[in-house]
C-alpha positions as CSV (number, residue, x, y, z in Angstrom):
1,X,11.9,-100.7,-67.2
2,X,11.3,-102.8,-64.1
3,X,12.0,-99.9,-61.9
4,X,9.4,-97.8,-63.7
5,X,6.9,-100.5,-63.5
6,X,7.3,-100.7,-59.7
7,X,6.9,-96.9,-59.4
8,X,3.7,-96.9,-61.5
9,X,2.1,-99.5,-59.3
10,X,2.9,-97.7,-56.0
11,X,-0.6,-97.4,-54.6
12,X,0.0,-94.3,-52.4
13,X,2.0,-92.3,-55.0
14,X,-0.9,-91.0,-57.2
15,X,-1.3,-90.9,-61.0
16,X,0.6,-87.7,-61.6
17,X,3.4,-88.5,-59.2
18,X,3.8,-91.9,-60.9
19,X,4.1,-90.2,-64.3
20,X,6.7,-87.8,-62.9
21,X,8.8,-90.6,-61.3
22,X,8.6,-92.6,-64.5
23,X,10.0,-89.6,-66.5
24,X,12.8,-88.9,-63.9
25,X,13.7,-92.6,-63.8
26,X,13.9,-93.1,-67.6
27,X,17.1,-92.8,-69.6
28,X,15.6,-92.6,-73.1
29,X,15.1,-89.6,-75.4
30,X,11.4,-90.3,-75.9
31,X,8.7,-91.4,-73.6
32,X,5.3,-93.1,-74.1
33,X,2.8,-93.5,-71.3
34,X,0.8,-96.7,-71.2
35,X,-1.9,-96.9,-68.5
36,X,-2.0,-100.2,-66.6
37,X,-5.4,-101.2,-68.1
38,X,-4.5,-100.3,-71.7
39,X,-2.2,-101.9,-74.2
40,X,0.0,-101.4,-77.3
41,X,-1.9,-102.8,-80.2
42,X,0.8,-102.7,-82.9
43,X,4.1,-104.5,-82.4
44,X,5.5,-102.5,-85.3
45,X,4.5,-99.2,-83.9
46,X,7.8,-98.1,-82.5
47,X,9.8,-99.1,-85.7
48,X,7.3,-97.2,-87.9
49,X,7.5,-94.1,-85.6
50,X,11.3,-94.3,-85.5
51,X,11.5,-94.5,-89.3
52,X,9.1,-91.6,-89.8
53,X,10.7,-89.5,-87.1
54,X,14.3,-90.1,-88.3
55,X,13.6,-87.4,-90.9
56,X,11.8,-84.8,-88.8
57,X,13.2,-85.2,-85.2
58,X,9.8,-84.2,-83.8
59,X,9.1,-83.2,-80.2
60,X,5.8,-85.0,-80.1
61,X,4.1,-87.7,-82.3
62,X,0.6,-88.8,-82.0
63,X,-0.8,-92.0,-83.4
64,X,-4.2,-93.7,-83.7
65,X,-6.0,-94.9,-80.6
66,X,-8.7,-97.5,-80.6
67,X,-11.2,-97.8,-77.8
68,X,-12.6,-101.0,-76.3
69,X,-15.5,-101.1,-73.8
70,X,-15.3,-103.6,-71.0
71,X,-17.5,-106.7,-71.9
72,X,-17.6,-105.9,-75.6
73,X,-15.4,-107.3,-78.4
74,X,-15.5,-104.5,-80.9
75,X,-12.8,-101.8,-81.3
76,X,-13.7,-98.3,-82.5
77,X,-12.3,-94.8,-82.9
78,X,-14.5,-92.1,-81.1
79,X,-16.1,-89.7,-83.5
80,X,-14.3,-86.7,-81.9
81,X,-10.9,-88.3,-82.6
82,X,-11.4,-89.4,-86.2
83,X,-10.5,-85.9,-87.6
84,X,-7.0,-86.4,-86.2
85,X,-6.1,-89.2,-88.6
86,X,-7.7,-88.4,-92.0
87,X,-4.3,-87.6,-93.6
88,X,-1.9,-90.1,-95.0
89,X,1.2,-91.3,-93.1
90,X,3.9,-88.6,-93.1
91,X,1.8,-86.2,-95.1
92,X,1.1,-83.6,-92.4
93,X,3.5,-82.0,-90.0
94,X,1.9,-79.4,-87.8
95,X,4.3,-76.8,-86.4
96,X,3.7,-75.2,-83.0
97,X,2.8,-71.6,-84.2
98,X,-0.2,-73.1,-86.0
99,X,-1.4,-74.8,-82.8
100,X,-0.7,-72.0,-80.3
101,X,-4.2,-70.5,-80.7
102,X,-6.1,-73.7,-80.9
103,X,-5.0,-75.6,-77.9
104,X,-8.3,-75.1,-76.1
105,X,-11.2,-73.3,-77.8
106,X,-11.1,-70.7,-80.5
107,X,-13.9,-69.9,-81.0
108,X,-15.4,-71.2,-77.8
109,X,-17.6,-73.8,-79.6
110,X,-14.7,-75.5,-81.2
111,X,-13.0,-78.3,-79.3
112,X,-9.3,-78.6,-80.0
113,X,-9.7,-82.4,-80.3
114,X,-10.5,-81.4,-83.9
115,X,-6.8,-80.7,-84.0
116,X,-5.3,-83.1,-81.5
117,X,-6.4,-85.7,-79.0
118,X,-6.7,-84.4,-75.5
119,X,-5.1,-87.2,-73.5
120,X,-1.4,-87.9,-73.2
121,X,-1.4,-91.7,-73.7
122,X,-1.3,-92.0,-77.5
123,X,1.7,-89.8,-77.9
124,X,5.5,-90.3,-78.0
125,X,7.0,-87.2,-76.4
126,X,10.6,-86.0,-76.0
127,X,11.7,-86.3,-72.4
128,X,13.1,-82.8,-72.4
129,X,9.6,-81.5,-73.1
130,X,8.1,-83.5,-70.3
131,X,10.8,-82.2,-67.9
132,X,9.9,-78.6,-68.8
133,X,6.2,-79.3,-68.1
134,X,7.0,-81.0,-64.8
135,X,9.1,-78.0,-63.8
136,X,6.3,-75.6,-64.8
137,X,3.7,-77.5,-62.7
138,X,6.0,-77.4,-59.7
139,X,6.8,-79.5,-56.6
140,X,3.5,-78.8,-54.7
141,X,1.4,-80.5,-57.4
142,X,3.6,-83.6,-57.1
143,X,2.4,-84.1,-53.6
144,X,-1.2,-83.3,-54.2
145,X,-3.3,-86.5,-53.9
146,X,-6.2,-85.0,-55.8
147,X,-4.4,-84.5,-59.1
148,X,-5.6,-87.8,-60.5
149,X,-8.5,-87.1,-62.8
150,X,-7.9,-85.5,-66.2
151,X,-4.4,-84.7,-65.1
152,X,-3.1,-85.8,-68.5
153,X,-5.1,-83.1,-70.2
154,X,-3.3,-80.3,-68.5
155,X,0.0,-82.0,-68.9
156,X,-0.7,-82.4,-72.6
157,X,-1.7,-78.7,-73.1
158,X,1.5,-77.5,-71.5
159,X,3.6,-80.1,-73.5
160,X,2.3,-78.5,-76.6
161,X,3.4,-75.0,-75.4
162,X,7.0,-76.2,-75.0
163,X,7.1,-78.3,-78.1
164,X,8.4,-76.7,-81.3
165,X,6.8,-79.2,-83.7
166,X,4.4,-82.1,-83.8
167,X,2.7,-84.5,-86.1
168,X,-0.1,-87.1,-86.0
169,X,0.4,-90.2,-88.1
170,X,-2.1,-92.8,-89.4
171,X,-0.5,-95.7,-87.5
172,X,-2.8,-97.7,-85.2
173,X,-1.0,-98.2,-81.9
174,X,-2.8,-97.7,-78.7
175,X,-5.8,-99.7,-77.2
176,X,-7.8,-97.7,-74.6
177,X,-9.9,-99.9,-72.3
178,X,-13.0,-98.3,-70.9
179,X,-13.5,-100.0,-67.6
180,X,-16.7,-99.6,-65.6
181,X,-14.7,-99.1,-62.3
182,X,-12.0,-96.8,-63.6
183,X,-11.6,-93.3,-62.2
184,X,-12.7,-91.7,-65.4
185,X,-15.7,-93.9,-66.2
186,X,-16.7,-95.6,-62.9
187,X,-18.4,-94.7,-59.7
188,X,-15.1,-93.4,-58.2
189,X,-15.0,-90.7,-60.9
190,X,-18.6,-89.7,-60.6
191,X,-19.6,-90.2,-57.0
192,X,-16.5,-89.7,-55.0
193,X,-17.4,-86.0,-54.5
194,X,-14.6,-84.7,-52.4
195,X,-11.9,-86.3,-54.6
196,X,-13.4,-85.2,-57.9
197,X,-14.3,-81.7,-56.8
198,X,-10.8,-81.0,-55.4
199,X,-9.4,-82.4,-58.6
200,X,-11.3,-80.1,-60.8
201,X,-10.6,-77.1,-58.6
202,X,-6.9,-77.9,-58.8
203,X,-7.2,-78.5,-62.6
204,X,-8.8,-75.0,-63.0
205,X,-6.1,-73.3,-60.9
206,X,-3.5,-74.9,-63.0
207,X,-5.2,-73.9,-66.2
208,X,-5.4,-70.4,-65.0
209,X,-1.6,-70.5,-64.3
210,X,-1.1,-71.8,-67.8
211,X,-3.3,-69.1,-69.3
212,X,-1.4,-66.3,-67.5
213,X,2.1,-67.7,-68.0
214,X,1.7,-68.2,-71.8
215,X,-0.3,-65.0,-72.1
216,X,-3.4,-66.8,-73.5
217,X,-6.9,-65.3,-73.8
218,X,-8.3,-65.4,-70.2
219,X,-11.7,-66.1,-71.7
220,X,-10.6,-69.7,-72.5
221,X,-11.0,-70.2,-68.8
222,X,-14.7,-69.1,-69.0
223,X,-15.6,-72.3,-70.9
224,X,-13.8,-74.5,-68.5
225,X,-15.2,-73.0,-65.3
226,X,-18.7,-72.9,-66.8
227,X,-18.3,-76.6,-67.7
228,X,-17.1,-77.7,-64.3
229,X,-18.9,-75.1,-62.0
230,X,-20.9,-78.0,-60.4
231,X,-17.8,-79.4,-58.9
232,X,-16.7,-76.0,-57.6
233,X,-20.0,-75.5,-55.9
234,X,-19.6,-78.9,-54.4
235,X,-16.7,-77.6,-52.4
236,X,-19.1,-75.3,-50.5
237,X,-21.4,-78.3,-49.9
238,X,-18.5,-80.0,-47.9
239,X,-18.5,-76.9,-45.6
240,X,-14.8,-77.0,-45.1
241,X,-13.7,-73.5,-44.5
242,X,-10.3,-73.8,-46.3
243,X,-11.8,-75.0,-49.5
244,X,-14.3,-72.1,-49.5
245,X,-11.6,-69.5,-48.8
246,X,-9.3,-70.9,-51.5
247,X,-12.1,-71.0,-54.0
248,X,-13.2,-67.4,-53.4
249,X,-9.6,-66.2,-53.6
250,X,-9.1,-68.0,-56.9
251,X,-12.3,-66.6,-58.4
252,X,-11.5,-63.1,-57.2
253,X,-8.0,-63.3,-58.6
254,X,-9.5,-64.0,-62.1
255,X,-12.1,-61.3,-61.5
256,X,-9.4,-58.7,-60.8
257,X,-7.2,-59.8,-63.7
258,X,-8.5,-57.0,-65.9
259,X,-8.3,-59.1,-69.1
260,X,-11.6,-60.9,-69.0
261,X,-14.9,-60.1,-70.9
262,X,-17.9,-58.5,-69.2
263,X,-19.8,-61.7,-69.7
264,X,-17.1,-63.7,-67.9
265,X,-17.0,-61.0,-65.1
266,X,-20.7,-61.3,-64.6
267,X,-20.5,-65.1,-64.5
268,X,-17.7,-65.0,-61.9
269,X,-19.7,-62.7,-59.7
270,X,-22.7,-65.0,-59.9
271,X,-20.5,-68.0,-58.8
272,X,-19.1,-66.0,-55.9
273,X,-22.6,-65.0,-54.9
274,X,-23.6,-68.6,-54.7
275,X,-20.7,-69.4,-52.6
276,X,-21.4,-66.6,-50.1
277,X,-25.1,-67.3,-49.8
């Protein structure tokens, strides 16, 4: 445990690389990520999860997360996460085939947080599942300093592809602290343009890799690119040739895929036009 703590606090390692090193340095069957500014609320959490899972031997188990905003004393569950925990403890086991078409959006308007919570930090996951995800993402991503914002979402999506079964249980366990100066909620996450834009570009390339590898509907990517197109166009603003070349190659790769809708095709051509002009 001490070794893992040292790795997590290595300043130059990066968030994703820290997560990887934590997994590789562990010797347990299951792993739970706890961000340094968060906490475990319930001292009985692990015993309750163990007792529950003794019967089912699940690949992934999600539990209730409470949020706390810096400077405030009240705890709350965000509206979009409440649907996860309406069932009684041990009442609902969701098997992978039922999740396979709902991991992102189907239809487009439906966010899969209706089914599961997007982040990775309120889940206990089998180490063998995480190792498969790490292998899928590859060595290059480990060294990429920009994979530090929303990296847990793509990890989580891939984990679900490799998992055979999953359940969420109504046990409160995780305290998520919303800090004003965090990467997600602070100025670093909003105004540090080159970091955040590179991160979303990397995120979208990984998501496309995921969509192709697992033979998902390519149009899932339409929603994501549409949502984050501002950051992609920011890459042009930096006027660094390699970013622009990589971005155009990425968008043309999707355009030539042959499995996208006419609406998505038109949208991609519009983005490429904006980059060229």
